[in-house]
C-alpha positions as CSV (number, residue, x, y, z in Angstrom):
1,M,6.4,2.8,23.4
2,Q,6.0,3.9,19.8
3,K,5.4,1.3,17.2
4,T,7.9,1.0,14.3
5,V,6.8,1.2,10.7
6,F,9.1,0.4,7.8
7,V,8.2,2.2,4.5
8,V,9.9,0.7,1.5
9,D,9.5,2.5,-1.9
10,D,12.0,3.4,-4.6
11,N,10.2,6.8,-5.1
12,G,11.6,9.4,-2.7
13,T,8.4,11.5,-2.9
14,N,6.3,8.5,-1.7
15,L,8.8,7.9,1.1
16,L,8.6,11.5,2.2
17,A,4.8,11.6,2.0
18,A,4.4,8.6,4.1
19,E,7.0,9.7,6.7
20,E,5.4,13.1,7.1
21,V,2.0,11.5,7.7
22,L,3.2,8.9,10.1
23,E,6.1,10.4,12.0
24,D,3.9,12.1,14.7
25,H,2.4,8.7,15.6
26,Y,5.0,6.1,14.8
27,R,8.8,5.5,14.6
28,V,9.1,5.6,10.8
29,I,12.2,4.1,9.0
30,T,12.3,4.5,5.3
31,F,14.1,2.5,2.7
32,S,14.7,3.1,-1.0
33,S,14.9,-0.7,-1.7
34,A,13.9,-4.0,-0.2
35,A,17.6,-5.0,0.0
36,K,18.3,-2.0,2.3
37,M,15.3,-3.0,4.5
38,F,16.7,-6.5,4.9
39,V,20.0,-5.2,6.2
40,V,18.3,-3.3,9.0
41,L,15.7,-6.0,9.6
42,G,18.5,-8.0,11.4
43,K,18.7,-5.2,14.0
44,V,15.2,-3.7,14.2
45,T,11.9,-5.6,13.9
46,P,9.0,-3.4,12.8
47,D,5.3,-3.7,13.8
48,L,4.4,-3.2,10.2
49,I,5.9,-3.0,6.8
50,L,4.5,-0.7,4.1
51,L,6.0,-2.2,0.9
52,D,5.9,-1.0,-2.7
53,I,5.3,-3.7,-5.3
54,E,7.0,-2.2,-8.3
55,M,10.7,-1.6,-7.5
56,P,13.9,-2.4,-9.4
57,E,16.2,-5.2,-8.2
58,M,13.8,-6.9,-5.8
59,D,10.1,-6.2,-6.2
60,G,7.6,-6.3,-3.4
61,F,6.5,-9.9,-4.2
62,E,10.1,-11.1,-4.0
63,A,10.6,-9.2,-0.8
64,I,7.5,-10.6,1.0
65,S,8.3,-14.1,-0.2
66,Q,11.8,-13.7,1.4
67,L,10.3,-12.1,4.5
68,K,7.7,-14.8,5.1
69,S,10.2,-17.6,4.6
70,N,12.2,-16.4,7.6
71,D,10.7,-17.6,11.0
72,L,12.0,-14.5,12.7
73,H,10.1,-12.1,10.4
74,S,7.2,-14.2,9.0
75,K,4.7,-12.7,11.5
76,I,5.4,-9.0,10.6
77,P,2.3,-7.7,8.8
78,V,2.9,-6.4,5.3
79,V,0.7,-3.8,3.5
80,F,1.5,-3.4,-0.1
81,M,1.5,0.2,-1.5
82,T,0.7,0.2,-5.2
83,A,-0.2,2.6,-7.9
84,T,-2.4,0.1,-9.7
85,D,-5.6,-1.1,-8.2
86,D,-5.2,-4.5,-9.8
87,A,-7.2,-7.7,-8.7
88,A,-4.3,-10.0,-9.9
89,N,-1.8,-8.1,-7.8
90,K,-4.1,-8.2,-4.8
91,E,-4.7,-11.9,-5.2
92,R,-1.0,-12.6,-5.6
93,G,-0.1,-10.3,-2.6
94,A,-2.7,-11.9,-0.4
95,G,-1.4,-15.4,-1.4
96,L,2.1,-14.4,-0.3
97,G,0.9,-13.1,3.0
98,A,0.1,-9.4,2.6
99,V,-2.6,-8.3,5.1
100,G,-3.7,-5.3,3.0
101,F,-3.2,-2.8,0.2
102,I,-3.2,0.9,-0.1
103,I,-3.4,2.6,-3.4
104,K,-0.9,5.4,-4.3
105,P,-1.3,8.3,-4.2
106,F,-2.8,7.9,-0.8
107,S,-4.5,10.5,1.4
108,G,-2.8,11.1,4.8
109,Q,-5.9,9.9,6.6
110,A,-6.2,6.7,4.6
111,L,-2.6,5.9,5.3
112,L,-3.0,6.6,9.0
113,D,-6.2,4.6,9.2
114,C,-4.5,1.7,7.4
115,V,-1.4,1.7,9.7
116,E,-3.5,2.1,12.8
117,N,-5.7,-0.8,11.8
118,Y,-2.8,-3.2,11.3
119,T,-0.5,-2.1,14.1
120,H,-3.4,-2.2,16.6
121,S,-4.5,-5.7,15.7
122,A,-0.8,-6.8,15.7
123,G,0.0,-5.8,19.2
């Protein structure tokens, strides 16, 4: 059975790029906000969440905090997607439970390798 990957980013170009890279290998569900992801999370549990940090309304740090505080979703691996290779963001993200980071813009191969790494180890 195909593994499911959620991609959460307020930038449609990033969503499309990630979906195009991953769709041949995974079931990809994209969301333009963390709030939309949480609505679906009640019905579908992904094997991995790719989560943008900088989003309006609820940023990636708030989203992962909410995710990890729920026993049903706390074990889902989260990889942050960020445009800034910032040590403070990485430290904060890791402290909140992120398993990794991928810098945008990402190459297709880097994204595939990242997703394969975390979905393979998760299941």
